[in-house]
N, C-alpha and C positions, 0 to 999 in steps of 0.2 A: 561493616566498619563499626557500627554502634555496638554490636555484640562484643567485638574485640576490646573496645574501650570499657565496657561494663565488666568484662572479665579482669582486665587490668586493675580497675577500681576495686573489685571484690578481693583480689589477691593482695594488693598493696595498701589500700586505704580504709576500706569499710570493715566494721566489725561483723562477725558471723551472721547474725540474723539479717542484716541489711545487704550483705554481699549476695545472699541467695535471692533476695527480692530484686536487686539490680540486674543480676544475670537472667532471671526468669522474665522480667519486664523487657529487657533488650532482646531476648529470643523471640518473645511474642511480637514485638515491633518488626523484627527482621522477617519473620515468617509471614506476617500480614503484608508487608511491603512486597515480598516476592509474589505472593498470591495475587495482589492487586495488579502488578505489572503483567503477569501471565494472563489474567482476565482481560486487561486492557488491550494487549496486543492481539488476542484472538478474536475480539469483537469487530475489528476493523476490516473493511473490504480489501481484497488484494489490489495493489496499485501497479503491478507489473504483469506481463504476459498478455495473452489474447483477450482476457476478460476486461482489461483496462481500455481497450480500443473501442469497444461497442459503445455507441452514443456520442463519441467524440467527432469533432469536425476536422476535415482535411481539405487541402487545396488540390485541384486537378492540375497535373503538370503535362499530361498527354491525354487527348480526348478519349473519353470512355464511351465507346459505341459498339458493343457493350464492354469490350476490354480496353483497358488503358492503365495509366499510372497516376497515383496520388501522393502527395507529400504530407506526412503526419509526424510532428515533432522533429522536423529536419531530416527525415528519412523517406526515401521513395519506396512505395509499395505497389505491387500489382493490384489492380482493382477491376471489379466488374460492376457495371451500372446498367440495369435493365432499361431504365428510362433514357439514359444518355446524359452526358455532361461534357461541356467544352472546357478548354484550357482556361485556368484562372477562376473557375466557379468553385464555390464552397459546397462540399458534400458531407453527409453524415454517415458514419460507419454503422451498419445495422447487423453485420455478422462477419465472422472470420472463418474462412475455409482454408485450412492449411496455411499457406503464405499469401493468400489472396484476400483482400478486403472487399466485402460486398457493400456497396454504397448506394445512397439515394441523394438527390438534391436536398440541400439543407433547408430550403424554404418550404418544403412539403410538410 
């Protein structure tokens, strides 16, 4: 948008040497802004998918001995807990295998 405004200024208001300066400066600002936002979005960790579940806590809704179900973000997931966990306990996701969450008790 800044570049469009600079072009309009250059065409209708500014004399020739300043019109070139305005367009070049606006182009540099636009390119810098695009580069910054591309850099910023690529440095963040993904917040969706299986990678986002590891390390999060869930609540057991069906006893896990070793198979059961847990609720994470309002959704029920099949879970496997080698140690075992009863209904209502908090567990931490340590791994995701296909559509099954591998969990362990949160206090460990």
